[in-house]
CHARMM internal coordinates of N, CA and C (Angstrom, degrees):
IC EDIT
DIST 1 N 1 CA 1.4312
DIST 1 CA 1 C 1.5440
ANGL 1 N 1 CA 1 C 111.41
DIST 1 C 2 N 1.3401
ANGL 1 CA 1 C 2 N 120.87
DIHE 1 N 1 CA 1 C 2 N -46.36
DIST 2 N 2 CA 1.4646
ANGL 1 C 2 N 2 CA 118.24
DIHE 1 CA 1 C 2 N 2 CA -178.82
DIST 2 CA 2 C 1.5425
ANGL 2 N 2 CA 2 C 113.60
DIHE 1 C 2 N 2 CA 2 C -58.56
DIST 2 C 3 N 1.3371
ANGL 2 CA 2 C 3 N 116.54
DIHE 2 N 2 CA 2 C 3 N -33.45
DIST 3 N 3 CA 1.4254
ANGL 2 C 3 N 3 CA 119.74
DIHE 2 CA 2 C 3 N 3 CA 179.02
DIST 3 CA 3 C 1.5322
ANGL 3 N 3 CA 3 C 111.63
DIHE 2 C 3 N 3 CA 3 C -66.22
DIST 3 C 4 N 1.3049
ANGL 3 CA 3 C 4 N 116.35
DIHE 3 N 3 CA 3 C 4 N -38.25
DIST 4 N 4 CA 1.4430
ANGL 3 C 4 N 4 CA 121.91
DIHE 3 CA 3 C 4 N 4 CA 178.11
DIST 4 CA 4 C 1.5301
ANGL 4 N 4 CA 4 C 110.48
DIHE 3 C 4 N 4 CA 4 C -61.93
DIST 4 C 5 N 1.3201
ANGL 4 CA 4 C 5 N 114.86
DIHE 4 N 4 CA 4 C 5 N -42.97
DIST 5 N 5 CA 1.4542
ANGL 4 C 5 N 5 CA 120.47
DIHE 4 CA 4 C 5 N 5 CA -179.80
DIST 5 CA 5 C 1.5300
ANGL 5 N 5 CA 5 C 111.56
DIHE 4 C 5 N 5 CA 5 C -65.02
DIST 5 C 6 N 1.3296
ANGL 5 CA 5 C 6 N 117.64
DIHE 5 N 5 CA 5 C 6 N -39.31
DIST 6 N 6 CA 1.4341
ANGL 5 C 6 N 6 CA 120.67
DIHE 5 CA 5 C 6 N 6 CA 177.25
DIST 6 CA 6 C 1.5102
ANGL 6 N 6 CA 6 C 110.87
DIHE 5 C 6 N 6 CA 6 C -65.87
DIST 6 C 7 N 1.3449
ANGL 6 CA 6 C 7 N 117.43
DIHE 6 N 6 CA 6 C 7 N -41.34
DIST 7 N 7 CA 1.4362
ANGL 6 C 7 N 7 CA 121.08
DIHE 6 CA 6 C 7 N 7 CA 178.28
DIST 7 CA 7 C 1.5094
ANGL 7 N 7 CA 7 C 112.14
DIHE 6 C 7 N 7 CA 7 C -63.10
DIST 7 C 8 N 1.3315
ANGL 7 CA 7 C 8 N 116.35
DIHE 7 N 7 CA 7 C 8 N -40.81
DIST 8 N 8 CA 1.4573
ANGL 7 C 8 N 8 CA 120.78
DIHE 7 CA 7 C 8 N 8 CA 179.15
DIST 8 CA 8 C 1.5277
ANGL 8 N 8 CA 8 C 109.92
DIHE 7 C 8 N 8 CA 8 C -62.56
DIST 8 C 9 N 1.3396
ANGL 8 CA 8 C 9 N 116.54
DIHE 8 N 8 CA 8 C 9 N -43.89
DIST 9 N 9 CA 1.4646
ANGL 8 C 9 N 9 CA 120.08
DIHE 8 CA 8 C 9 N 9 CA 179.58
DIST 9 CA 9 C 1.5336
ANGL 9 N 9 CA 9 C 110.69
DIHE 8 C 9 N 9 CA 9 C -62.98
DIST 9 C 10 N 1.3374
ANGL 9 CA 9 C 10 N 115.52
DIHE 9 N 9 CA 9 C 10 N -39.65
DIST 10 N 10 CA 1.4698
ANGL 9 C 10 N 10 CA 118.65
DIHE 9 CA 9 C 10 N 10 CA -179.60
DIST 10 CA 10 C 1.5201
ANGL 10 N 10 CA 10 C 109.80
DIHE 9 C 10 N 10 CA 10 C -67.18
DIST 10 C 11 N 1.3057
ANGL 10 CA 10 C 11 N 117.94
DIHE 10 N 10 CA 10 C 11 N -34.83
DIST 11 N 11 CA 1.4777
ANGL 10 C 11 N 11 CA 120.01
DIHE 10 CA 10 C 11 N 11 CA -179.50
DIST 11 CA 11 C 1.5536
ANGL 11 N 11 CA 11 C 110.05
DIHE 10 C 11 N 11 CA 11 C -73.96
DIST 11 C 12 N 1.2951
ANGL 11 CA 11 C 12 N 118.13
DIHE 11 N 11 CA 11 C 12 N -29.63
DIST 12 N 12 CA 1.4566
ANGL 11 C 12 N 12 CA 120.18
DIHE 11 CA 11 C 12 N 12 CA -177.92
DIST 12 CA 12 C 1.5178
ANGL 12 N 12 CA 12 C 111.84
DIHE 11 C 12 N 12 CA 12 C -77.05
DIST 12 C 13 N 1.2794
ANGL 12 CA 12 C 13 N 118.41
DIHE 12 N 12 CA 12 C 13 N -25.97
DIST 13 N 13 CA 1.4742
ANGL 12 C 13 N 13 CA 121.74
DIHE 12 CA 12 C 13 N 13 CA -176.74
DIST 13 CA 13 C 1.5309
ANGL 13 N 13 CA 13 C 113.18
DIHE 12 C 13 N 13 CA 13 C -57.06
DIST 13 C 14 N 1.3445
ANGL 13 CA 13 C 14 N 120.24
DIHE 13 N 13 CA 13 C 14 N -50.68
DIST 14 N 14 CA 1.4712
ANGL 13 C 14 N 14 CA 118.85
DIHE 13 CA 13 C 14 N 14 CA 179.77
DIST 14 CA 14 C 1.5071
ANGL 14 N 14 CA 14 C 111.61
DIHE 13 C 14 N 14 CA 14 C -62.27
DIST 14 C 15 N 1.2864
ANGL 14 CA 14 C 15 N 120.49
DIHE 14 N 14 CA 14 C 15 N -33.19
DIST 15 N 15 CA 1.4565
ANGL 14 C 15 N 15 CA 122.09
DIHE 14 CA 14 C 15 N 15 CA 179.66
DIST 15 CA 15 C 1.5197
ANGL 15 N 15 CA 15 C 108.99
DIHE 14 C 15 N 15 CA 15 C -62.63
DIST 15 C 16 N 1.2916
ANGL 15 CA 15 C 16 N 118.24
DIHE 15 N 15 CA 15 C 16 N -40.74
DIST 16 N 16 CA 1.4580
ANGL 15 C 16 N 16 CA 120.78
DIHE 15 CA 15 C 16 N 16 CA -179.02
DIST 16 CA 16 C 1.5272
ANGL 16 N 16 CA 16 C 109.40
DIHE 15 C 16 N 16 CA 16 C -65.70
DIST 16 C 17 N 1.3293
ANGL 16 CA 16 C 17 N 117.84
DIHE 16 N 16 CA 16 C 17 N -36.24
DIST 17 N 17 CA 1.4480
ANGL 16 C 17 N 17 CA 119.48
DIHE 16 CA 16 C 17 N 17 CA 177.27
DIST 17 CA 17 C 1.5272
ANGL 17 N 17 CA 17 C 111.21
DIHE 16 C 17 N 17 CA 17 C -66.77
DIST 17 C 18 N 1.3341
ANGL 17 CA 17 C 18 N 117.35
DIHE 17 N 17 CA 17 C 18 N -40.54
DIST 18 N 18 CA 1.4359
ANGL 17 C 18 N 18 CA 121.88
DIHE 17 CA 17 C 18 N 18 CA 177.48
DIST 18 CA 18 C 1.5107
ANGL 18 N 18 CA 18 C 109.60
DIHE 17 C 18 N 18 CA 18 C -61.33
DIST 18 C 19 N 1.3013
ANGL 18 CA 18 C 19 N 118.21
DIHE 18 N 18 CA 18 C 19 N -43.18
DIST 19 N 19 CA 1.4795
ANGL 18 C 19 N 19 CA 121.38
DIHE 18 CA 18 C 19 N 19 CA 179.07
DIST 19 CA 19 C 1.5189
ANGL 19 N 19 CA 19 C 110.65
DIHE 18 C 19 N 19 CA 19 C -61.42
DIST 19 C 20 N 1.3220
ANGL 19 CA 19 C 20 N 117.26
DIHE 19 N 19 CA 19 C 20 N -38.00
DIST 20 N 20 CA 1.4486
ANGL 19 C 20 N 20 CA 120.84
DIHE 19 CA 19 C 20 N 20 CA 178.72
DIST 20 CA 20 C 1.5141
ANGL 20 N 20 CA 20 C 110.51
DIHE 19 C 20 N 20 CA 20 C -63.34
DIST 20 C 21 N 1.3317
ANGL 20 CA 20 C 21 N 117.04
DIHE 20 N 20 CA 20 C 21 N -44.65
DIST 21 N 21 CA 1.4481
ANGL 20 C 21 N 21 CA 121.35
DIHE 20 CA 20 C 21 N 21 CA 178.91
DIST 21 CA 21 C 1.5247
ANGL 21 N 21 CA 21 C 109.81
DIHE 20 C 21 N 21 CA 21 C -61.78
DIST 21 C 22 N 1.3107
ANGL 21 CA 21 C 22 N 119.32
DIHE 21 N 21 CA 21 C 22 N -44.21
DIST 22 N 22 CA 1.4431
ANGL 21 C 22 N 22 CA 122.15
DIHE 21 CA 21 C 22 N 22 CA 179.19
DIST 22 CA 22 C 1.5024
ANGL 22 N 22 CA 22 C 110.90
DIHE 21 C 22 N 22 CA 22 C -63.62
DIST 22 C 23 N 1.3095
ANGL 22 CA 22 C 23 N 116.33
DIHE 22 N 22 CA 22 C 23 N -39.30
DIST 23 N 23 CA 1.4685
ANGL 22 C 23 N 23 CA 118.77
DIHE 22 CA 22 C 23 N 23 CA -179.21
DIST 23 CA 23 C 1.5249
ANGL 23 N 23 CA 23 C 110.22
DIHE 22 C 23 N 23 CA 23 C -65.92
DIST 23 C 24 N 1.2920
ANGL 23 CA 23 C 24 N 117.46
DIHE 23 N 23 CA 23 C 24 N -41.62
DIST 24 N 24 CA 1.4739
ANGL 23 C 24 N 24 CA 119.78
DIHE 23 CA 23 C 24 N 24 CA 177.96
DIST 24 CA 24 C 1.4990
ANGL 24 N 24 CA 24 C 111.13
DIHE 23 C 24 N 24 CA 24 C -62.83
DIST 24 C 25 N 1.3310
ANGL 24 CA 24 C 25 N 117.95
DIHE 24 N 24 CA 24 C 25 N -44.29
DIST 25 N 25 CA 1.4554
ANGL 24 C 25 N 25 CA 122.03
DIHE 24 CA 24 C 25 N 25 CA 178.36
DIST 25 CA 25 C 1.5176
ANGL 25 N 25 CA 25 C 110.09
DIHE 24 C 25 N 25 CA 25 C -63.65
DIST 25 C 26 N 1.3274
ANGL 25 CA 25 C 26 N 116.57
DIHE 25 N 25 CA 25 C 26 N -42.65
DIST 26 N 26 CA 1.4567
ANGL 25 C 26 N 26 CA 119.79
DIHE 25 CA 25 C 26 N 26 CA 179.50
DIST 26 CA 26 C 1.5292
ANGL 26 N 26 CA 26 C 110.17
DIHE 25 C 26 N 26 CA 26 C -62.24
DIST 26 C 27 N 1.3069
ANGL 26 CA 26 C 27 N 118.54
DIHE 26 N 26 CA 26 C 27 N -42.97
DIST 27 N 27 CA 1.4430
ANGL 26 C 27 N 27 CA 121.21
DIHE 26 CA 26 C 27 N 27 CA 179.27
DIST 27 CA 27 C 1.5450
ANGL 27 N 27 CA 27 C 111.64
DIHE 26 C 27 N 27 CA 27 C -61.38
DIST 27 C 28 N 1.3254
ANGL 27 CA 27 C 28 N 113.91
DIHE 27 N 27 CA 27 C 28 N -38.74
DIST 28 N 28 CA 1.4534
ANGL 27 C 28 N 28 CA 118.08
DIHE 27 CA 27 C 28 N 28 CA 178.95
DIST 28 CA 28 C 1.5547
ANGL 28 N 28 CA 28 C 111.00
DIHE 27 C 28 N 28 CA 28 C -65.31
DIST 28 C 29 N 1.3107
ANGL 28 CA 28 C 29 N 115.20
DIHE 28 N 28 CA 28 C 29 N -40.64
DIST 29 N 29 CA 1.4859
ANGL 28 C 29 N 29 CA 119.66
DIHE 28 CA 28 C 29 N 29 CA 177.88
DIST 29 CA 29 C 1.5091
ANGL 29 N 29 CA 29 C 111.01
DIHE 28 C 29 N 29 CA 29 C -66.52
DIST 29 C 30 N 1.3158
ANGL 29 CA 29 C 30 N 117.38
DIHE 29 N 29 CA 29 C 30 N -38.03
DIST 30 N 30 CA 1.4771
ANGL 29 C 30 N 30 CA 119.43
DIHE 29 CA 29 C 30 N 30 CA 178.67
DIST 30 CA 30 C 1.5176
ANGL 30 N 30 CA 30 C 109.53
DIHE 29 C 30 N 30 CA 30 C -66.08
DIST 30 C 31 N 1.2927
ANGL 30 CA 30 C 31 N 117.85
DIHE 30 N 30 CA 30 C 31 N -40.04
DIST 31 N 31 CA 1.4716
ANGL 30 C 31 N 31 CA 120.19
DIHE 30 CA 30 C 31 N 31 CA 179.23
DIST 31 CA 31 C 1.5304
ANGL 31 N 31 CA 31 C 110.47
DIHE 30 C 31 N 31 CA 31 C -66.77
DIST 31 C 32 N 1.3280
ANGL 31 CA 31 C 32 N 117.43
DIHE 31 N 31 CA 31 C 32 N -38.77
DIST 32 N 32 CA 1.4712
ANGL 31 C 32 N 32 CA 120.42
DIHE 31 CA 31 C 32 N 32 CA 176.99
DIST 32 CA 32 C 1.5032
ANGL 32 N 32 CA 32 C 110.32
DIHE 31 C 32 N 32 CA 32 C -63.59
DIST 32 C 33 N 1.3064
ANGL 32 CA 32 C 33 N 116.91
DIHE 32 N 32 CA 32 C 33 N -45.39
DIST 33 N 33 CA 1.4639
ANGL 32 C 33 N 33 CA 122.88
DIHE 32 CA 32 C 33 N 33 CA 179.22
DIST 33 CA 33 C 1.5268
ANGL 33 N 33 CA 33 C 111.27
DIHE 32 C 33 N 33 CA 33 C -60.13
DIST 33 C 34 N 1.3358
ANGL 33 CA 33 C 34 N 114.51
DIHE 33 N 33 CA 33 C 34 N -45.58
DIST 34 N 34 CA 1.4997
ANGL 33 C 34 N 34 CA 120.05
DIHE 33 CA 33 C 34 N 34 CA 178.17
DIST 34 CA 34 C 1.5425
ANGL 34 N 34 CA 34 C 110.09
DIHE 33 C 34 N 34 CA 34 C -58.09
DIST 34 C 35 N 1.3394
ANGL 34 CA 34 C 35 N 116.17
DIHE 34 N 34 CA 34 C 35 N -40.35
DIST 35 N 35 CA 1.4542
ANGL 34 C 35 N 35 CA 119.98
DIHE 34 CA 34 C 35 N 35 CA -178.29
DIST 35 CA 35 C 1.5278
ANGL 35 N 35 CA 35 C 109.95
DIHE 34 C 35 N 35 CA 35 C -63.87
DIST 35 C 36 N 1.3560
ANGL 35 CA 35 C 36 N 116.29
DIHE 35 N 35 CA 35 C 36 N -43.35
DIST 36 N 36 CA 1.4609
ANGL 35 C 36 N 36 CA 120.80
DIHE 35 CA 35 C 36 N 36 CA -179.89
DIST 36 CA 36 C 1.5188
ANGL 36 N 36 CA 36 C 109.89
DIHE 35 C 36 N 36 CA 36 C -64.41
DIST 36 C 37 N 1.3226
ANGL 36 CA 36 C 37 N 117.61
DIHE 36 N 36 CA 36 C 37 N -44.52
DIST 37 N 37 CA 1.4621
ANGL 36 C 37 N 37 CA 120.73
DIHE 36 CA 36 C 37 N 37 CA 179.21
DIST 37 CA 37 C 1.5132
ANGL 37 N 37 CA 37 C 112.10
DIHE 36 C 37 N 37 CA 37 C -63.32
DIST 37 C 38 N 1.3447
ANGL 37 CA 37 C 38 N 116.14
DIHE 37 N 37 CA 37 C 38 N -38.45
DIST 38 N 38 CA 1.4626
ANGL 37 C 38 N 38 CA 118.77
DIHE 37 CA 37 C 38 N 38 CA 176.83
DIST 38 CA 38 C 1.5144
ANGL 38 N 38 CA 38 C 110.45
DIHE 37 C 38 N 38 CA 38 C -64.03
DIST 38 C 39 N 1.3263
ANGL 38 CA 38 C 39 N 118.12
DIHE 38 N 38 CA 38 C 39 N -38.47
DIST 39 N 39 CA 1.4570
ANGL 38 C 39 N 39 CA 122.19
DIHE 38 CA 38 C 39 N 39 CA -179.74
DIST 39 CA 39 C 1.5547
ANGL 39 N 39 CA 39 C 109.56
DIHE 38 C 39 N 39 CA 39 C -64.40
DIST 39 C 40 N 1.3298
ANGL 39 CA 39 C 40 N 116.13
DIHE 39 N 39 CA 39 C 40 N -44.00
DIST 40 N 40 CA 1.4669
ANGL 39 C 40 N 40 CA 121.44
DIHE 39 CA 39 C 40 N 40 CA 178.10
DIST 40 CA 40 C 1.5110
ANGL 40 N 40 CA 40 C 110.67
DIHE 39 C 40 N 40 CA 40 C -62.44
DIST 40 C 41 N 1.3259
ANGL 40 CA 40 C 41 N 115.85
DIHE 40 N 40 CA 40 C 41 N -43.95
DIST 41 N 41 CA 1.4612
ANGL 40 C 41 N 41 CA 119.48
DIHE 40 CA 40 C 41 N 41 CA -179.74
DIST 41 CA 41 C 1.5226
ANGL 41 N 41 CA 41 C 112.40
DIHE 40 C 41 N 41 CA 41 C -62.34
DIST 41 C 42 N 1.3306
ANGL 41 CA 41 C 42 N 116.86
DIHE 41 N 41 CA 41 C 42 N -41.55
DIST 42 N 42 CA 1.4748
ANGL 41 C 42 N 42 CA 119.73
DIHE 41 CA 41 C 42 N 42 CA 179.76
DIST 42 CA 42 C 1.5235
ANGL 42 N 42 CA 42 C 109.82
DIHE 41 C 42 N 42 CA 42 C -66.60
DIST 42 C 43 N 1.3394
ANGL 42 CA 42 C 43 N 117.21
DIHE 42 N 42 CA 42 C 43 N -36.43
DIST 43 N 43 CA 1.4600
ANGL 42 C 43 N 43 CA 120.66
DIHE 42 CA 42 C 43 N 43 CA 177.84
DIST 43 CA 43 C 1.5389
ANGL 43 N 43 CA 43 C 110.12
DIHE 42 C 43 N 43 CA 43 C -64.48
DIST 43 C 44 N 1.3261
ANGL 43 CA 43 C 44 N 116.02
DIHE 43 N 43 CA 43 C 44 N -45.27
DIST 44 N 44 CA 1.4354
ANGL 43 C 44 N 44 CA 120.73
DIHE 43 CA 43 C 44 N 44 CA -179.37
DIST 44 CA 44 C 1.5292
ANGL 44 N 44 CA 44 C 111.93
DIHE 43 C 44 N 44 CA 44 C -64.08
DIST 44 C 45 N 1.3214
ANGL 44 CA 44 C 45 N 116.45
DIHE 44 N 44 CA 44 C 45 N -36.68
DIST 45 N 45 CA 1.4534
ANGL 44 C 45 N 45 CA 120.13
DIHE 44 CA 44 C 45 N 45 CA 177.50
DIST 45 CA 45 C 1.5132
ANGL 45 N 45 CA 45 C 111.44
DIHE 44 C 45 N 45 CA 45 C -64.10
DIST 45 C 46 N 1.3109
ANGL 45 CA 45 C 46 N 116.15
DIHE 45 N 45 CA 45 C 46 N -33.93
DIST 46 N 46 CA 1.4640
ANGL 45 C 46 N 46 CA 121.93
DIHE 45 CA 45 C 46 N 46 CA -177.93
DIST 46 CA 46 C 1.5043
ANGL 46 N 46 CA 46 C 112.14
DIHE 45 C 46 N 46 CA 46 C -72.74
DIST 46 C 47 N 1.3337
ANGL 46 CA 46 C 47 N 116.41
DIHE 46 N 46 CA 46 C 47 N -52.74
DIST 47 N 47 CA 1.4797
ANGL 46 C 47 N 47 CA 120.69
DIHE 46 CA 46 C 47 N 47 CA -178.41
DIST 47 CA 47 C 1.5130
ANGL 47 N 47 CA 47 C 109.41
DIHE 46 C 47 N 47 CA 47 C -160.09
DIST 47 C 48 N 1.2834
ANGL 47 CA 47 C 48 N 118.24
DIHE 47 N 47 CA 47 C 48 N 86.26
DIST 48 N 48 CA 1.4343
ANGL 47 C 48 N 48 CA 124.32
DIHE 47 CA 47 C 48 N 48 CA -177.24
DIST 48 CA 48 C 1.5261
ANGL 48 N 48 CA 48 C 112.58
DIHE 47 C 48 N 48 CA 48 C -63.92
DIST 48 C 49 N 1.3304
ANGL 48 CA 48 C 49 N 115.50
DIHE 48 N 48 CA 48 C 49 N -40.32
DIST 49 N 49 CA 1.4552
ANGL 48 C 49 N 49 CA 119.29
DIHE 48 CA 48 C 49 N 49 CA -176.55
DIST 49 CA 49 C 1.5495
ANGL 49 N 49 CA 49 C 110.31
DIHE 48 C 49 N 49 CA 49 C -64.17
DIST 49 C 50 N 1.2770
ANGL 49 CA 49 C 50 N 117.46
DIHE 49 N 49 CA 49 C 50 N -43.66
DIST 50 N 50 CA 1.4815
ANGL 49 C 50 N 50 CA 121.00
DIHE 49 CA 49 C 50 N 50 CA 179.05
DIST 50 CA 50 C 1.5339
ANGL 50 N 50 CA 50 C 109.95
DIHE 49 C 50 N 50 CA 50 C -63.23
DIST 50 C 51 N 1.3291
ANGL 50 CA 50 C 51 N 117.18
DIHE 50 N 50 CA 50 C 51 N -40.79
DIST 51 N 51 CA 1.4548
ANGL 50 C 51 N 51 CA 121.96
DIHE 50 CA 50 C 51 N 51 CA 179.48
DIST 51 CA 51 C 1.5250
ANGL 51 N 51 CA 51 C 110.93
DIHE 50 C 51 N 51 CA 51 C -61.21
DIST 51 C 52 N 1.3250
ANGL 51 CA 51 C 52 N 115.92
DIHE 51 N 51 CA 51 C 52 N -46.84
DIST 52 N 52 CA 1.4625
ANGL 51 C 52 N 52 CA 120.54
DIHE 51 CA 51 C 52 N 52 CA -178.93
DIST 52 CA 52 C 1.5319
ANGL 52 N 52 CA 52 C 111.23
DIHE 51 C 52 N 52 CA 52 C -67.92
DIST 52 C 53 N 1.3069
ANGL 52 CA 52 C 53 N 115.63
DIHE 52 N 52 CA 52 C 53 N -41.10
DIST 53 N 53 CA 1.4975
ANGL 52 C 53 N 53 CA 119.83
DIHE 52 CA 52 C 53 N 53 CA 178.66
DIST 53 CA 53 C 1.4905
ANGL 53 N 53 CA 53 C 112.31
DIHE 52 C 53 N 53 CA 53 C -63.64
DIST 53 C 54 N 1.3101
ANGL 53 CA 53 C 54 N 119.00
DIHE 53 N 53 CA 53 C 54 N -25.29
DIST 54 N 54 CA 1.4490
ANGL 53 C 54 N 54 CA 120.32
DIHE 53 CA 53 C 54 N 54 CA 178.74
DIST 54 CA 54 C 1.5250
ANGL 54 N 54 CA 54 C 111.69
DIHE 53 C 54 N 54 CA 54 C -68.59
DIST 54 C 55 N 1.3090
ANGL 54 CA 54 C 55 N 117.86
DIHE 54 N 54 CA 54 C 55 N -17.65
DIST 55 N 55 CA 1.4776
ANGL 54 C 55 N 55 CA 122.24
DIHE 54 CA 54 C 55 N 55 CA 177.04
DIST 55 CA 55 C 1.5247
ANGL 55 N 55 CA 55 C 113.58
DIHE 54 C 55 N 55 CA 55 C -99.63
DIST 55 C 56 N 1.3590
ANGL 55 CA 55 C 56 N 117.56
DIHE 55 N 55 CA 55 C 56 N -9.03
DIST 56 N 56 CA 1.4600
ANGL 55 C 56 N 56 CA 121.96
DIHE 55 CA 55 C 56 N 56 CA -177.39
DIST 56 CA 56 C 1.5218
ANGL 56 N 56 CA 56 C 107.10
DIHE 55 C 56 N 56 CA 56 C -90.69
DIST 56 C 57 N 1.3181
ANGL 56 CA 56 C 57 N 116.91
DIHE 56 N 56 CA 56 C 57 N 129.91
DIST 57 N 57 CA 1.4535
ANGL 56 C 57 N 57 CA 120.36
DIHE 56 CA 56 C 57 N 57 CA 177.68
DIST 57 CA 57 C 1.5256
ANGL 57 N 57 CA 57 C 110.71
DIHE 56 C 57 N 57 CA 57 C -82.78
DIST 57 C 58 N 1.2773
ANGL 57 CA 57 C 58 N 115.84
DIHE 57 N 57 CA 57 C 58 N 142.52
DIST 58 N 58 CA 1.4700
ANGL 57 C 58 N 58 CA 121.91
DIHE 57 CA 57 C 58 N 58 CA -179.65
DIST 58 CA 58 C 1.5262
ANGL 58 N 58 CA 58 C 110.20
DIHE 57 C 58 N 58 CA 58 C -86.86
DIST 58 C 59 N 1.3164
ANGL 58 CA 58 C 59 N 117.14
DIHE 58 N 58 CA 58 C 59 N 148.92
DIST 59 N 59 CA 1.4635
ANGL 58 C 59 N 59 CA 121.92
DIHE 58 CA 58 C 59 N 59 CA 174.18
DIST 59 CA 59 C 1.5046
ANGL 59 N 59 CA 59 C 114.15
DIHE 58 C 59 N 59 CA 59 C 72.11
DIST 59 C 60 N 1.3203
ANGL 59 CA 59 C 60 N 119.82
DIHE 59 N 59 CA 59 C 60 N 20.35
DIST 60 N 60 CA 1.4594
ANGL 59 C 60 N 60 CA 122.71
DIHE 59 CA 59 C 60 N 60 CA 175.93
DIST 60 CA 60 C 1.5154
ANGL 60 N 60 CA 60 C 113.65
DIHE 59 C 60 N 60 CA 60 C 71.87
DIST 60 C 61 N 1.3149
ANGL 60 CA 60 C 61 N 117.80
DIHE 60 N 60 CA 60 C 61 N 18.62
DIST 61 N 61 CA 1.4591
ANGL 60 C 61 N 61 CA 120.11
DIHE 60 CA 60 C 61 N 61 CA -178.65
DIST 61 CA 61 C 1.5193
ANGL 61 N 61 CA 61 C 110.95
DIHE 60 C 61 N 61 CA 61 C -78.63
END
COOR INIT
IC SEED 1 N 1 CA 1 C
IC BUILD
């Protein structure tokens, strides 16, 4: 039994490292997304109508 427990702990260690890498990457993506959303928000605060009109096609196209 003790050998099984040691093997289980050894197998779990790499998974914890993988989770740490994913967490770091996820945090980076969240920060990038927050930056984009902040940029959009500041643009909308400045002139929302112009921002929306930039996506609307003229002449029903």
